[in-house]
C-alpha positions in Angstrom: -53.2 203.8 219.5 -53.0 200.8 222.0 -49.9 200.6 224.2 -48.4 197.2 225.1 -46.3 196.8 228.2 -43.9 193.7 228.6 -42.6 192.1 231.8 -38.8 193.0 232.7 -36.6 190.3 232.1 -35.9 189.0 235.6 -32.6 186.7 235.8 -31.4 185.2 239.0 -28.0 184.4 237.5 -25.0 186.3 236.2 -23.7 185.9 232.5 -25.0 184.3 229.5 -26.1 180.9 230.7 -27.2 179.8 234.0 -25.2 177.1 235.9 -27.6 174.2 236.7 -26.2 173.7 240.2 -27.3 177.4 241.1 -30.5 177.1 239.7 -32.0 173.9 240.5 -32.5 172.6 244.3 -30.9 169.6 245.7 -34.1 167.2 244.8 -33.8 168.3 241.3 -30.2 167.7 241.0 -30.5 164.4 242.5 -33.4 163.5 240.0 -31.3 164.7 237.2 -28.3 163.0 238.1 -30.3 159.6 238.9 -32.4 159.8 235.4 -28.6 160.2 233.7 -27.3 157.3 235.4 -30.3 155.1 234.5 -30.6 156.2 231.1 -27.0 155.8 230.3 -27.2 152.2 231.6 -30.1 151.4 229.3 -28.5 152.9 226.2 -29.6 150.0 223.9 -33.3 151.0 224.2 -34.7 154.2 222.2 -33.3 157.3 223.3 -36.3 159.2 222.7 -38.4 156.8 224.6 -36.1 157.0 227.5 -36.1 160.9 227.5 -39.9 160.8 227.6 -40.1 158.0 230.3 -37.4 159.8 232.5 -39.0 163.1 232.2 -42.6 161.8 233.0 -41.3 159.5 235.9 -39.1 162.3 237.6 -41.5 165.2 237.1 -45.1 163.5 237.5 -44.7 163.7 241.4 -44.2 167.4 241.6 -47.4 169.3 242.1 -45.8 173.1 241.6 -46.0 173.8 238.0 -42.7 175.7 237.9 -40.8 173.2 239.7 -42.2 170.4 237.8 -41.3 172.1 234.3 -37.7 172.9 235.4 -37.6 169.4 236.7 -38.8 167.6 233.8 -36.6 169.7 231.4 -33.5 169.2 233.5 -34.3 165.3 233.5 -35.1 165.4 229.9 -31.9 167.3 229.0 -29.5 165.0 231.2 -31.3 161.7 229.5 -30.6 162.9 226.2 -26.9 164.2 227.0 -26.4 160.8 228.9 -27.5 158.6 226.0 
């Protein structure tokens, strides 16, 4: 018989859904707000293209893998919601 162990679920927030203000740092929040403002002003372009462009633009400069992933996902989500 093989035994498997799973890592414990570690949450840094309370409740069901995390609050983005509590999870993201200031630079990530600024990038998210900036991408939402720019993409809402350019709503005539393709929303899919704007989502990918903004995610790569804001996440491409970050070297840390986890921060890059969370930044890209937050920016892409804000772009999608604003368009």
